[in-house]
N, C-alpha and C positions, 0 to 999 in steps of 0.2 A: 845243139840235139835237145836242148830242156825245152826251144822252140812249139813244136810241136803238140803235145802235152795241155799245154797252155794252149794252143790255138784251138784245140778241139774242145775246152773246158770251157771256152767263151763263150757258146750258142746255149750251153746248156748252165752257165752260171745267170745268163741274161735271161732264157725263160725260170729260170728259179726265182730270181727277182720282180721278175712280173709277175709271178703266181703269190709271192705275199702281199707285194705291191696292191696287185688286184683283192686279195682277197681283206685288208685292211682297209681298202676303197669301200667294200660291202660294210665292213664290220661300221664307220663312221658313218656309213649313209643311214644302217637300221639306226643307230643310233640318231641323229637328225632325225631324222621321221618317226622317230619315235618320239621324242622333245616335242614337235610342230604338231603333231596329231594326240599328244596327251589330253585326255580331258575333255576330247572333242568324241559326240555323240554320232554314230555312224547316220544314224537317222537326221539328224539335222545336217548333218553333213552333205548329206543324199538330197535332201529337199533345197539345198542353197545348191546345187550344180542342177537341180532340174529346175529351178527355179530364175536361173541365168536368163539374160537379155540373149535371144539367141542371135539376132543380128550384129551387136557392139561384140559379141564372143567370135564371129566370124571375123569382123574385123580387127581383133586382136591376133587373132591367128594370120591371116594377111599379113596383117605389117610385121608381125616379128618374120614369117617367112620371107620377106622383103628382103629382110638383113641381107640374107644369104647370096644373092646377086650382087647386092651393092659389096660384099666385101669383096665379091671376084672380079668387079671395076678396079677395085683399091687395087688389089693384091695382082692384076695385071700390070699394073703398071708400076709397081718396083719388081718384077721379074722382069719386064723390058725395060729399066731404066738402065742404059748402055749400048741396046740392042736395035735394030732398025723394027722390029714388026713381032709380039707376041699374042696371036691369035685369042679372041675375048670366048668361044666358045669351049676349047679345051682347059683353060683356065674354071670355066662355072663348072665343069662336068668335073672337075677332078676335087673345087669347092663343097661339090655335093656331093661325094664319096667320101670325102672326110670329115663329115658332119655327122653325116650316119653311120660313119663310125664310130666316129666319140660315142653316138648314141644305142649304139650296139655293140663295142667289142671292150673290153675290162680294161683298166692302168692307163686310162689316157691315149688309145689310141689311134685316136684320128689326126691328131696334129703330123704325125709319122707317115702317117696313111696316106695323108692329104700331101705330103711331100713328094714319096712315091707314086703315088698316082698320075701327078704334076711332071714329075720327071718320065712317064710314061707316054704320056697323053699331048705334052705339048709340043716336044721334049725336050728337058733342061737337064743341066747333072745335076741329081742327088743331094748333094753338097748346098750346090745354089737353094735350091727349093726349100730347104733345111732353114736359109739363114734367111729367105727371106720372107717363111713365117715369126723367127725371130725377129724381125722388123716390124712387122704387122704388132707380132703380141707386143712389141713396146709403143707404139703411138697406140693400140689399143689402152696399155697401161696409162699413160699421160695423158689421153682424153677421158676415157673414168674418173681419174684422179679429181680433175678441171671442174667437171660437172660436176662430181661430187662435194667439191670444196664449193660450191657453188652455193647446191643445193641447203651444204649446210651451212650457208651464209645467210639464204632466206628462210631457214628454219627458228633459228635467232636471228630474227633481222633488226634487232635492237642492241646484237653483240653482247650484250651483258652478262650472260652466263659462261662463266670462267672453269678451265679446268685445269686443274696447279699452276693458277694465276692468268693463263693466255685465254682471250677471252675468246669462242667460239670466231668468230668473225677474224681474227688475229693466226686460230686455225688453218681456216679458208685461206687466208693471205699467202700464211708461208708455205700452203702446197702448190698454189701456182705460182712462187718462188720454185718450189721445187722443179714443177715444167718447163719454167725457164733454163733452172741448171742442166736440168738432163738435155735439156736443145742442144745446150750451148758445149755439153760434153760429145751428143754424138757429130755435130759440127767439126768436136778435134780430132775422133776417128777418122773421118770421113778427107780431110786432109791434112791429116798427118799417119795414115797406116802403117805404114813399116813403125814407125817411133813406136806406135802403140800394140803393134806385132811383136815386136821384141822384148818391150817390157814384159807386156804378158806371157811369153817365151818363160822369160828369165827365170819369173814365179813359180808359171806349172810345172816345169823342168825340173824347179827343186823339192816340188809336196805330190806328185804324181809319176807313177811309172810310167818311163818315155809310150807305151801304146796310146794311154791317155792323155795325155801331154800333146802327143800330136793331133788328136781328134778334136780336143779344144782348140788347138792352136787354128786349124784347118774350120770348123764353125765357125770362128771369130772371122777370120779370116770369108768367110762367106757371107757372116753378115755387116760386114765394113762394107763388100762388093754392095749386096741390098741397099745400102745408106747411101748410095749414089742419088739416088734420087734428091738428098740434099744439095747438089749439085746445080741441082737444073728450079729455078724460083717455080715453073710453071709445076712441073712434077709434085714439087715437096706442095707446094698450094693446092692440088689437085688431092694428094694423100689425106693432107689434115682436115679438108673440106668432105672428102668420103670417110673420115676415121668420125668427125662430127655426124655425118648422115646417120652408118651404121646407129650411130649409140640415143642421138635424138630419135631416130624410130623407132627403134627397140622401146626408150620411154613412154614412146605413142602408143606402143604397145600392151605394156605395164599400164598405159593409164585406163586405153580400151577396156581391158581385162577388171579393173576399178569400177569402174563404170556397169560393165557387163554382170557384174555380183553384186551390183546396187552398194557397192561402199564409196564411200565419199561425201558429200563433194572434200574430196582432200585437195591439197594446195597444188600448181601444175608441178612447181620441181619436186615432189613428191616421188614421183617415178625415177628420178634421177638419184634422189639417195636411196630407193630401195635398191635400184639396179647397181649404184656401187657396192653393194654393201653384199647382194647378193658373187658379184662379181670374185670378192674377197674370198666368199665362201668356196665356190666350184673351183678355186686355184687350189684347193686342197685337196689328197687323195677323195675319190669317192668310186663311186658305183655307174655304170655305163649311164649313161643320159641325164649323171648328177643327181640321180632320185634319191630323195630325202634331202639331200644338203641343199639344192631349189629351196623344198618347203620348207624346210628348217631356218634358213636364213631370210625368204621372204618375209616369213610370220612374223621375224623380230623386228623386221624393219618395218613391218605395216603396224607393231605396236605399239613403237615410237610416237605417231601418230594415232594413239588411242583405240585404234580396232580390237575388236573382241577375237578373241583364237579362229574359234569357227566359223567364221566368216571370212578371216585371212587366210586361215588355212583352204579354205572349200577355193576361194580365188587360186593362192598359188596353185592348188592340186586338177585343177579343171585348166589354167592356163597350160602348167605346164606340160599335161597331156595332148592341147591343142596344139601347142608348138612342137612339140616334138614328132608327132605323123607326119605331116607333109615334104621337111627335110629328109626324115627315115624315108621315104615310098620313092621323093627323087632323086636321092642317094644310090637304094636298091636299084630302081631303074636306068640309071646313068651308068653305073657298076654294069648291069645285063650286056647294056648297049658297048659299053667299052671294050668286051674283049677279057675283061678279069675277072675276080673272084675274090670273095672275102680270103680266103687262101695266100691268096697274090698277095694281097696288102699287107695281109697280117703278117707273112713271111717277108716281103719288101722291107717294113718299118721295122720287123726285129733286126733286121741287116743292115736300116740304118744305124 
C-alpha cells in the first residue's frame, strides 16, 4: 500500500533535484565567467572581437559544427551493432536535437533528450539509446585523455619538470597506460557480461533501494549491449577512428580560433591541451551551453602558454558564441521537422 505514494513522489522529487542542480550550475557558471573576465576592460574585449579575422573565424565555426555530423556517424555504428541497419538521417536529427537541448535546457538535459529523440526517430528502445550514449562518452573520455597526455608530453618535451617526483612525460605515459587498462576492462565486460552484471547487482542491491538498483543494472546492461562493437574489429576500428576525428577536428577549430583572434603562434599541440582542460571543466554542473565554464577553463589553459587574459577571454567568448549558434539553429529546425517539441523531449528525458 505504501508503494503508490512513493511512485507519485518520484517525479516531483526528480523535478526538485533538477531545479537545484540547474541552480547550482548557474552559480558555478557565473563564478567561472567572473573569473574569466576579471580585469578585462569591455572596450578592449569589443576591440578584439571586432578585430578578429572573419575568414579564420568562420573556418573555426565550420570545423566545430562538422564535429556533430561526425558524432552522428559514430553513434549510428554503435546503435547498429548487432542489428542489420540503422539509417543515418534520424540519428543525425537526434544528434542535432540533443546538442541543441544541451545549449538551451538546464541541468545537462541534452544527453537524455538526445536519447529520447533517437528512441522516437530511429526508433530504438530508450534504455539502449541511453546505453549507446554512455559508450560514446567512454570513448570520448579515453581519446581526450590520450590526446591530453600527448599534449602534456609535447609541452614539456625535455620531460624534466616533475610533480611529486613524477616527470611530466611519465604522467603522459601513465595516461596512455590508463587508456589500455580501461579498454581491457571494456573487453572483459563484452566477453563476460553475465559475470559483470551479477557482480554489479550484488553490490548495488546492498547499498541502493530496489528500484534504484534495478535501474543501475538495467542501464549497465544497455551499456554492455552498446559495447558489442568491441566484438567486431571493423566496427571497433571505425568508432576509434571517428572518435579521434571528432576531437582532432575540434582541436583544429580551436586552433583556427587562435589564429582568428591573433593569438600565437602557439604549438600545434596547444589546442589538444586546451580542449582537454575545457572537457574537464564542462563535466561539472553548469548553465545551459556551458556558458562561463567554457570561457574560464579556456582562459586558464591559454594562460599556461603565456597568453594574456584579455585576448584569451576574447577568443574564448568569440568562439563559444560562434560554435553555439549553428548547432542550436539546426537542432531547433530538426525538432520542428520531427514533430516533437521542447516539451516532448524535456518530459521524455525526465521520464528516462
